[in-house]
N, C-alpha and C positions, 0 to 999 in steps of 0.2 A: 202910349201918351206923344200927342202932335204937339211941336214947339213951333213957335214964330206963327208970326200976325199976318205976314205976308203971305202967305201959300193960300194958293187955290187949291179946296179940296171936291172929291166927289163922294158923294155920301150913296151907297145903296144899300137900300133899307129890305133887302128882299136878297138874299145871295143864292138861295135856292138849296142851303145846306141844312143839314138837322143840327149842325153845330155850333152856326154862329148864325147871328139876327143882321147885325149890320157889317159894312168893310167900307172904309175910309180909303181912298187912291189920294195920294197928294201929288199933284201935277206938277210934274217939273217946271222950274221957271222959264227956262228957255220953249216951252210950249204952251204958255198961259194965253199968247194971246191967238192960237190956235181956236174954231167953231167949239161950238158947246157939243155940237151933233156928233162932230169927228169923236170927240174926247168919251163923250157917252156911251158911241158906238165901243170904242177902245175900252172903257171900262167894264162892257157887256160880256165882250169879248174874252176876257179875260177873269171875270168872273163863271163863265161856262168851263175854262179849262181845269179852273180849279176847284169845282161843284162838287165832284165825284166823291163821294167818301169813299176812306181809304180800304175798305173790305171791299171794292170792285177788283183791284188788285189783286187780293189773297184768291178771292173767287176764281178769275182768270189762273192763276198758278196754278192751284188746286186743279183742276180741269187739263191742263198741260202736264203735270205730273200722273194723272190717273191714265192718260191716251197714253202717255210715254211706257205707263207699268204695263197697261192692256197690251201695247207693241209688244214689248219684251215676252212674254207671257206665250203669247201668240208666237213668236219666230223659235222659243225653247221647244215650246211643245211639238211644231212643226221639227225642227231637228231633231229632237227625238224621237219622233215616229219615222223619221227618214233613218235613223238609225237602227231602230229596230226590225224596220221591214227589211234592210240591206244584210243584217247578221243572223235574220233568225229564218 
């Protein structure tokens, strides 16, 4: 809910999100006099930063842990091979 009648609001009707249809950004009173193009540019920048689905981080996390597990398995196999060759 947006309160106040003296606020400048920027409405973004296509935030490039599968979850949201619109976004409203309320401009701070001290920045109301700034050019509209600057405000629109900042609004688009803000929306591009938050538009990625939350599962993107999960995929990166899964890849990180899979790589880490694979590296640990290779190191373990290398150490066991080295021990086997030295003592047999």
